[in-house]
Structure formats: C-alpha cells, structure tokens
C-alpha positions in Angstrom: 0.0 0.0 0.0 1.4 3.3 -1.0 1.4 6.3 1.5 0.1 9.5 0.1 1.7 12.7 1.5 -0.2 15.9 1.5 0.8 18.4 -1.2 2.7 20.7 1.2 4.8 17.8 2.5 5.9 16.9 -1.0 7.4 20.2 -1.9 11.1 20.7 -2.0 10.9 23.9 -0.1 9.2 22.3 3.0 11.8 19.4 2.9 14.7 21.9 2.8 13.1 23.9 5.6 12.8 20.8 7.8 16.4 19.7 7.1 17.6 23.2 8.0 15.4 23.8 11.1 15.3 20.4 12.7 18.9 20.4 13.9 18.4 23.9 15.4 15.2 22.8 17.2 17.0 19.7 18.6 20.6 20.9 19.2 19.9 24.4 20.5 17.9 23.3 23.5 20.4 20.5 24.2 23.3 22.9 24.1 21.4 25.5 26.1 20.6 22.9 28.8 24.2 21.8 29.0 25.4 25.4 29.3 22.9 26.2 32.1 24.0 23.1 34.1 27.7 23.8 33.7 27.4 27.5 34.6 25.1 27.0 37.5 27.7 24.8 39.1 30.4 27.4 38.4 28.2 30.2 39.9 27.6 28.0 43.0 31.3 27.5 43.4 32.0 31.2 42.9 29.4 32.2 45.5 30.8 29.6 47.9 34.3 31.0 47.5 33.1 34.6 47.9 31.1 33.8 51.1 34.0 31.9 52.6 36.3 34.9 51.9 33.8 37.4 53.4 33.4 35.2 56.5 37.1 35.0 56.9 37.4 38.7 56.8 34.5 39.1 59.2 36.1 36.7 61.7 39.4 38.5 61.5 37.6 41.9 62.0 35.6 40.5 65.0 38.8 39.1 66.6 40.5 42.5 66.2 37.5 44.3 67.7 37.4 41.9 70.7 41.1 42.4 71.2 41.0 46.2 71.0 37.8 46.6 73.0 39.2 44.6 75.9 42.2 46.9 76.2 40.2 50.1 75.5 37.4 49.5 78.0 39.4 48.2 81.0 39.9 51.6 82.6 36.1 52.2 82.4 35.3 48.8 83.7 36.7 49.4 87.2 34.1 50.5 89.7 34.2 54.0 91.0 33.0 55.1 94.5 29.6 56.8 94.7 29.6 60.5 95.8 28.9 60.9 99.6 25.8 63.0 99.0 24.2 60.1 97.2 24.7 57.7 100.0 22.2 59.4 102.5 19.3 59.9 100.1 16.3 57.7 99.6 16.2 56.0 96.2 13.9 57.8 93.8 11.5 55.5 92.0 11.6 56.2 88.3 8.3 57.2 86.6 7.2 54.4 84.2 5.6 54.9 80.8 2.3 53.4 81.9 1.9 55.8 84.8 2.6 58.8 82.5 -0.1 57.5 80.1 -2.6 57.0 82.9 -2.0 60.6 84.1 -2.5 62.0 80.6 -5.5 59.8 80.0 -7.2 61.0 83.2 -6.7 64.6 82.2 -8.5 64.3 78.9 -12.1 65.4 79.0 -14.6 63.8 76.7 -17.5 66.1 77.3 
C-alpha cells in the first residue's frame, strides 16, 4: 500500500526547511541545557568562595574588635565610688511609661 503525503509535504521547499530547522530545534535546547547546568555549578562554586572569603574577613575583624575593645574599656570597667551625698538619700522610683499615660488619659475630657 502506498502512502500518500499531502501536497505541502511533497514540496522541496518544505523538505529543505525541515532539514535546516530540525537540527536547530533539537541541538539548540540541548546545548542551552548543558550550558545552564555547567554555569550553574560554576556560579555556585564562585558564590561559595566569595562567602568563605567574606566570612574569613568578618572573623578577623571581629577578633581584632574583641582584642581592641578589651584593652580600651578596661579603665572604664573598674568600679568607682559613689559620691557621699548620694549615700544618704532615699532612692527615687523612676516614673514608668504606663503611669505617665494614665495621668494624661485621666486629664482628657470627653464632654
């Protein structure tokens, strides 16, 4: 039994077009997929190296800050005696935020 192709499939123009475009439609996505896989791995490696470098610098900076802050704050860390006039007074209770709000709320008139 003989297969009959439609008229458009029998033309030389369509056959040449299929021969020209078929490799592009198959090879281009294949090459693009390979490139994406290869470069995504390289980008991951590059980011890992960058983060490791940044963390190393941050650790060194933190170590230097700890080293310098310990020597710079030692004179201030020693306790100093309280002035004598403070020793005889009663401690003053600090006013809290809620007590200040209650006083202001009570002074508002709604009439």
